[in-house]
N, C-alpha and C positions, 0 to 999 in steps of 0.2 A: 214796664220793667223789661230790660234787656239782660239776658242771662249769659254769663261767660261760657265759652266753649260751644256756643251755638253759632249759627251762620246766617248772614243776611242773604235772603233768597230773592229780594225784590226791592228796588229803589235805593235811596240813600238817606242818611240822617246823622244826628249827633246825639251823644248821651253823656251823662255825668256818672263817673265811677263812684259807687257807694261801698263796695266790698272787694277784697282781693283774695287770691289763694284759696285756702281751705275754709275760709269764712263765707265764701259765696255759696249759693244754693247748690251749684254743680260740685263745689268742693266738698260739701257735706255728703253728696251722693258718692263721690270718689272715695271718701272715708269708709262708707258702708260697703263699697265694692271689695275692699281689702278683706272683708270677712267672708266673701263668697267662696264656695267650694270650687276647686279646679275641675273643669270639664274634661273628660277623657275623650281622646280621638276614637273613631270607629275601630282603627287598628288596635289600639290599646284595649278596647272593650273585647275584641275578638281574642286577643292573647290572654286577657284575664279569664274569659269564659273557657278557653282551652286549658288554662292552668287549673281551673276548678275541675274540669273533666278528668284531667290527668291525676289530680289529687284523689278523685273517687276511685280511679283504676288502681292506684297505689294502695288505698285503704282496703280494697277488695283483695288484692294480692297479699297484703299483710295478714288479713283475716284468714285467707286460705293457708298460708304458711303456718300461722299460729295453730289452726285447727289440726293440720297434718302432724305438726310436731307434738301437740298434746296427745293425739291418738297414738302416735308411735311410742311416746314415753310410757303411756298407760299400758300399751300392749306388752312392753317388756318389764313392766312393774316398777319403773324408775320414777323419781320425783320430776315434775316438769321444771326444765331449766329456763327460768324467766330471762336470765341474762342473754342466753343464746337467741331467744325469740326477739328480745329488744334490739340486739345487735343486727339481726337480719332485717328488722323493720327500719332501723336507721339506714342501713345500706340501701334498701329499696327506696326509701324517701329521698335520699341524696341522689341516687341514680335517676330518679324520675324527674327531678327539677332541672331544667336547662338554665343553669345559673348565668351563663354568659348571654342569654337571649335579650334581656332588657337593654343591656349596654350596646350590643351589636345593632339592635333595632334603632336605638337613639342615634348612634353614630352614622348609620346608613342613611337615615332620614336627613340628618344634618349635612352630610356630604352631598346627598341628592339635591337638597335645597340650594346648596352652594353652586352646584352645576347649573341649576335652573337660573340662578341669579346671573351667571355668566352668559346665559342665553336671553337675558333681559326679562326674565319672569321672577318677580320678587314675591315670595310666598310669605303671607302674613299669618296664616294659620296652618299648622302642620296637618290637620285633619283633611285639608283640601287636597293635599298631595295624593292621598288614596282615592278620594272621590274623583279627582281630575282624570285619573286613568280609566275610570268607569264611564266617563261622559259619553252620551249618545247623541247629544245635540249641542251645537254652538249657536247661540243667538247673538249676532254681532251687529254693531252699528255700521253704517256705510262710510261716513265722512271721517277720514283720518285713520280708520282701522283697515278698511279694504282699499281705500284710496289714499293718495299721498298727502292730502290736506294742504296742497300748494295750489290754491285756487287762482285762476286767471280769467278775467272777463274775456270771452271769446266772441260774443255776439250781442248786439243791441237791436231791439225792435221798437220803432216808434211810428205809429200811424201807417202800418203796412209796409214800411221800409226796413229792410234788414241791413244792418251795418256790421261789418266784420272788423274785429280789433286784433292786431298782430302783437307779437311779443310773448315772452315766457316768464313764468314765475313772478317774483315781486320786484323785478327790475323795471322801473317806469320808462321803458322805451318801447315805442310801437306806433303803428299808424291806424287810421280809421279809413275803411274802404267800403264803397258801395259798388257792387258788380265788378270788383277788381280794380276800381279806380279810386285813388286817394282823394279824400274830401277835406275841405277846410271847415273847421268848427266855428270860425269867427262869426259867420252869418247865420248859423243854425241855432236859432233861439230855443227850439224844442229839445234838441240834443244837449245843449248847454244846461237847460233846466233839469233834465234827467240826471246828468252827471253831478250837478250842484246838489240835488236832492240826495243822491247816494253818498255824497261827501259829508253833508250836514247831519243826516240821520245815521250817525256812525260814531263809534267809540275807538276806532283804531288809529294808529299813528305809523308814519313812514319817515324815517330819518336817514341822513347820510352822515357816516362817521368820518373821522379825520383821514382814514385810509382809503376813503372813496367807496366803502361798502355800505349797502343799504341794510338797515335793521328795522324790524317791525314789532308792533305789539297789538294785541287785540284778537278778535275772532277772525279766522281765515277768510270768511265770506266778506267781512267788512274791509279787511286789508285789500282784497281784490278790487273793491270799489274805490278805495283810496288811491291805489296804484293806477286805476283807470283815470281818476281825476288828474293825477300827475302827468300821465301820458297825454292828456288833453291840453296840458299847459296851464292848468289852474295853479295859482299861488294859494295852496291849501291853508296856510297859517293866516294869510290876509282874509281869505273867504270866511274862515271860522270866526275871526275877529270882527268882521263886518256883520256877520249873521250870528250873533252870540246866542247861545242856547240858554233859555230861561226856565225851561221845564221839559219833562219827557215822560213818556209812558214806555217803560222798558220792554224789551222782547221777552216773551215767555213761550214755553212749548205748547201751551193750550191755545193762546191767541194767534201765535205764529206770525206776529208782526210787531214793529217798533215804530213809535212816533216821537218826534221832537218838536218843540215849539221854539222858534228862533225869532230874534228881533233885529231889524236893521233900521237904524234911525228910529222913526216913530211907527214903523210898519211891522206887523206880526205875520208870521207864516208857520203853518204846520207841514212837516214833511214826514211821509210814512214809507216804509219798505217792508216787504214780507212775502209770504206765500201768495202767488197770483190770485187764487180763488178767494183768499181772505181779504186781500186788498181790494179786489173787484167788488166784494160785497159791501164795502163802505163808500164806493164811488158812485156819484150821480152824473158827473160830467167827464168828458174825454177831450184832452188837449190834442187837437189835430193841427196839421200844417196851416189849415185855413183859419184856425182860431179855436176857442173853447166852445164845445157843442154838447148837447145832451148825450149821455151814454145809452145807446139803444141796444136792442137784442142783437142786431146785425154786428154792431161793434164788439159786443161781448163774445159773439161767436168767432169773429176774426181774431180777437185776443187769445181766446182759449185754443184755437187752432195753432196759433204761433207758439203757445206754451207746449202743446203736444209735440209739435215739430222739433222744438229744442230738446224736450225731455227724451224723445226717441233717440236722440243723438248723445245721450248721457250727460246733457248739460243741466246744471242746477239752475233753476229759473227763479228770479226775484222780480216782483213788480214794484214800481215806484209811483207814488202819488203825492199831491200837495194840496194846500188850501190857504189862500190869503185870509187873514183875520182882521176884522175892524179894530178889535182890541182883545186883550187876553186877561181873564180873571181866574179861570179854573180849567182843569183837564176834562171836565164833564162835557160830553157830546162833541169832543174835538174830532174823534174818528167817525165823523158822519159827513155826508154831502161833499166828499173829497173829489179832486180832479185827477183822473188817471193820466199818467204821463207815458209810461212805456215799460218794456221788459228788458232785463239783463240776463244773458245766458253765461253761466260760469262753468268752466271745465275744471274737473278735479280728477286727473287720470288715476286709474287703479295702480296699486303697487305692483311691480314686476313679479315679485315672489308669491303673490296671493294665489294665482291660478294653480301653481304646483301644490301649494299648501292645501287648497280646497280639494284637489284630487287625492292628496295623501290622506286627508281626513275621511273622504268618502271610502277609500280603500280600507280604512280602519273601522268602517261601520259607523262613522259619525256624520250626521247630516248638518249642513250649515243653513241657517235661516237669517236673512237680512231683516233687521228691525230698525226702521229709520223714520225721521220726520220729513224726509225729502218727498218730492213728487213721485207718484206711483211709477210713471213711465221712466223717469230718471233712474230710480232704484232698480227697475227691471232691466234696463239697458246695462247697468254696471254688473248686475247679477249674471246676466247672460255672458258678458265679456269675460268675467272671472270664472265661469263654469259652475256657479252656484245654481243657476237656473238654465234649463235646456231651452233652446229657441222655440221648440214646439209647444212649450208651456207658457209662452208669453201671453199675458192677459190673465193668468191664474193667480195674480197677487191680490192681496186684500188691503184696503185702506182702513184708517181708523173709523171712518163713517160706516164701512161695511161691517166692522166688528160690532158696532153699536146696534146694527140691524139684525144680528143673529144671536140665538140663545147659546148657552154654554155647551149644550148637547150637540148643537149644529157645529159649533167651533171645534169641538173634540173630533168630529168626523172630518171636517174640512181641512184642519191644520196638518193632517197627514200628507196632503198633496201641495201645500203652500210653502214656497221658499222665500217669499218677499212680503213683508208688511210695511206699508208706507203711510206717511202722514199720521203716525201714531203718537199718542200722548203717554205720559208715565202710567196712567191708569190702564191704558190698553196693553202696555208691556207686562204689567202685573197679571192681567187676565190671560195673556199668551203663555206666560210661565206657569201659571196655575193649571191651565189646560194641559200643557205638555207633561207636567209632573203628575197630574192625575192619571195620565195614560201610561205612567211607569217610566217615563224618560228621565235621564239624568242630565240636567240642563246647566251648561256654562253660559253665563250672561255677561256681556260687556256693558259698561256705562261710563259716562264722563260728567254729565251735568248733575247738579244738586237733586233735580227731580228724578234722576235715575237710581238714586240710593235705595228706595224701597224694593225695586225689582232686582237690583244687584244683591241685596240682602236676602231676598226671598228665594233666589236661585240656589241650586245645589253647590255651584262654584261661582261666586261673584267675582267679576274681573273689572278692575278700574283702570282707566288710562293714566299713565304716569305723567305724561306731558300736559294733556288737556283736562285730565280729571280734576274735579273739585275735591276739596278737603273732606267734605261729607261723604262722597262716593268712595274715596280711598279708605276712609274709616270703616265703611260698611263692607268693603271687599275682602275676599279671601286671598286674592292675588292681584298684583299691580304689574301692568305691562310698561316697562321702562321706555319702550319705543313706540307704544300705541299701535302695534302692528298685528294684524290677524295671524300672520305666519308664526308669530311668537306663541300664540295660543296653541297651535298645533304642535310646535316644538315642546311646549310645556306639558301637553298631554302625553307626548312620547316619553319625556323624562319621567312623568308621573307613573306611566305604565312600567318603565324600566326600574324605577325604585321599588315598586310593589313586586315585580318579578325577582329582583335581587333579594328582597326579604323572603320570598318563597324559596329561593335557592338555598339560603343558609338555614331556614327552618327545616327544610328537607334533610340537610346535613346534621343539624343539631339533634333533631328528634330521632333520626336513625341511631345516633350515638346513645341517646337516652334509653331507647327501647332495647338496644343491644345490652346495655348495663343492667336494665331491669331483668331481662331474660337470664343473663349470667348469674345474677344474685339469686333470683327466684329458683331456677332449676338446681343450682348448687345446693341450696337450702333443702329442697325437696329430696335430693339425692344424698343428703347427709354429708356433704363435703364442707370444709371450711370455706368462708367467703373468698372467691378468687380475686376480688377487688375490694380494697379497703376504702373507707369514706374519703380519705385524703387523696387516694389515687383517682377516685371518681371525680372529685373536685378539680384535680389537675387536668383531667381529660376535658371536663366541661368548661373550665375557665381559661385554660391556656392552649392546649394543643388543638381543641376544636374551634375556639373563638378566633384564633389567628386566621385560619382559612375562611371562617365565616365572615370576618371583617373584610377580607379580600374579595369575597363574593359580593359583598355589599357595594364594592367600588366598580363592579362590572359596568361597562357601557351598555346602553339599550341594544338588544339584538337587532340585526338588519331586517328581519321579517316581523318585528313587533307591531308595526303599523299596517300589517296585512291581515291582522286578526280582529275579530269582532270585540266590542267592549266586554269586559268582565262583569258578571252579575255581582253587584256590591253586597248582596245578602249571602253569597257563598262563603263558607268557612275558609280561612286563610290556608288551611292544609288540604283544600278540596283537590281530589284526584291523586294525592301522593300517599295515601294510606297504605295501599298494597306494596308500593315500592319501599316505604319505610319499614314495613313489617318483614318483607323478604330480606332486605339488607340487614336488618337487626338479627333475624334468625341465622343467616349465614355467618355473620360476625360472631354471634354468640356460640354457634357450633364450633367455629375455629378456636375461639378463646377458651371456651369451656373444655373442649376436647384436648387441647394442648395442656391446659391446667391439670386435668385428670391424669394424663399420661405422665407428666413430669412429677406430679404429686406422688404417684405410685412408684416411679422409677428413680426419683431424685429427692430434692428437699422442697418443703413448702415455700421457702423464699424464692427458689429458682422457678417453681411452678407459677407463683404469683407474678413474678417479674415478666415471664413469657406471656402469660394471659394479658397482663396490663399493657405490654408493648404491642401485642397483636391488635388489641382494641384501639390503641393510638394510631398505628400505621394504617389499619383498615379505614379509619375515618379520614386520615390525611389523603389516602389514595382515592377515597370516595368523593372527596371535594372536587376532583377533576371532572367527574361525571355529573356532579350537581351543578357545575358551571354551565353546561350546555345540555339541558334536560332532553332536548329533541334529537341530539346527535351523540354518537359515541365519541368521547373526548379524544381517543387515540386514533380516530379516523383522519385527523388533520393536524399538521404541525401548527397551523394558525390558531386552532382552538386552544392548543396547549400553551402557546406563547403569547397570545394577545393580552392576557392579564398577567403581567410580570409580577405584580404584587402577590398574586395567588402562588406563583412558583416560589417566591422568597418566603412566604408564610409557611408553606409546606416544608421547605428546607429548614426554616427556623424552628418549626414544631419538632422535626426529627432531631435537630441538634440539641434542643432543650431536653428531649427524652434521653438522649445519650448522656447528657450532663447529670441527670438525676440517677442514672444507672451506675455511672462510673466515678462519680464524685463521692469520696468516702463519707464526708460529714452530712451529705444529703441522703445517703442510703438508709439510715435508721428512721429519718423523717418520712420517707416515701415507701419504706419497707421493700427496697429493691436489692438486687444482688448482681454483681458483675458477671454477666453471662458470656459464654464462648461461641465459637463458630457454629457448633451443632445446634445450639438454641436459636441462633440467628437464622439458620436455614429453615427451621420450623416456623419461626416468626414470619419470614418473607413468604413462605408457602401459605400460611394461614391468612395473611393479609391481602393476598392477590385478588380475592373476591371483590375488594374495593375498586380495583382497576377494571374489572369486567362489567360490573353492574351499572347500567345507565337507565334513567327513568322512563324513557319513551314507551317501550313495550309494556311495562307494568301499568303505566297511567292509561294507555289505550285499553288494556284489558279491564282495568277498574271501571272505566267509563262504559264499556260494553256491558259489564255486570250490572252497573247502575241502571242503564237503559232497559236491560232485560227485566229487572225487578219492577221498574216503573210501569212497563207494559203489562206485566202479569199482575 
């Protein structure tokens, strides 16, 4: 039985459709999935936990207010005024809840994901945005991610002779040279057989369109072999027609080789290509210039030395073998007693931007590890060229076979100094990820093939290739690279950090406003004054005048020094390090608002006192948003800091204009309990709100961290 929505991982076949849509087995599962509960992102969980903590604080404050008021009423012999206690509790509850926070978080994440998409990072799961910014290790494939994935055969080795091949990319133009001299392929039976084998044991195509441009399909390695065949002058269509494929053993990442069975007239042949050590293991004969001979230890040593020589020069090495068959009945035992023909060295140059991206990641405290199926020396050479591995560390890579020979405990210790894993299988990748995660690393893992899906799923941030990636891997991934480029991963991490930083910026702003309101309501109640802020005014501050600059802060670009900092601890509370600043800002704002309220309440009317306190609270937060934008620098120390986020400037201006509208528009005055105030009141308002312009987070956050370290030590 073949199930819908599953994927063919091996071979070919035909099937009869028995069910469609929701009546299939997978359709039934899809129906049951609709009943599943929605999973919250880590950020949502942190905000939810913070909301519960804030609720507990409010309940405690409400209880304190109730107890104080009951004691005061009994002291003077009056009945307890339940209405007054309830009104105070409502004021405290409304002031404690940052109503605009969920909407601002959602919009900021959406805008951030949109920016990431413009940089070729397509986010499939929002939770990965937060985790991405915390990544400490990138496990990346080599081919197509670090390299260009434009493979060209650069060298051929047959029976001790090195043949250089000229030409670039997939254009079938080039020459074959030995010691700098052009050679003719017509009389070289051995070279012709090698090229023929690479063409027949191959699923790629090379076509010429009407405009004279070449277009290809298939795996880049196979395309390189097809282009080689065309350079040699072979009529590929005629060759494939004359040697029709009647069966095959497809390539897979465990066997690391592919074999086809071809028929020409009444003759049968098996052609194989793959990793040199794997192909050598199934060969008993060696095709030399003098003829076919037994493959002895000396021959094997010469072949392996040629492999090492090519791999040291960052060439991807393939071996090609063949075997004539008397007849053909089954694939069993086909890959035995084969005849070794030669080696092909394929160049796949690193992407130009990768070296800078690797350095940028290292500066950000992120280690890059190459995890590839290629030869160990080839992987090392590319890693050294791109700066992933230092030259002095050459030889410190591990192969899949090495992994099988060491325990999990040994791997946990060894992996700290290893930057290259080569000739690895999907099972090895899973083991590498498990070891890294066990050591507390946050791992971003790339994958493209179907067999990569488990390791992509297991990693903290699974990244699939958009061009080369299989459907299975894309489904398992948290993020898809539209351009299959390593540098895009680093850009995505930068954006992820930027998004999280922006969320912290506006949380700093919104919470300082909330604590300001809590303190105003709480102390006014304790001091037996009427509430300086009404519930509708608090909602106006939280939903309108604070949310506008908060949204603008969420649109900030990543700061220039963001990738100079170490990764954030994902277990840290989202408000880590900002508690002291929020408290100090809230106290200063509360003193200004409450002080002005008391003065005007005693010397003027309740309406004017409330309007002044309300407006001071609004302007204080609007001014504070400037300093929340650049936590490490005083906003007014540079015109650039003030003007680089124009949306923030417009939002502050918009918030101020909206405040003027509700103060001076007659039909809105009774709704918001405001009163048209004069110049004297505005002078007090501006004086009271200046604290928002002065306070910037850096000194307070440094002091808080020092206090934390002191208590940890003691």
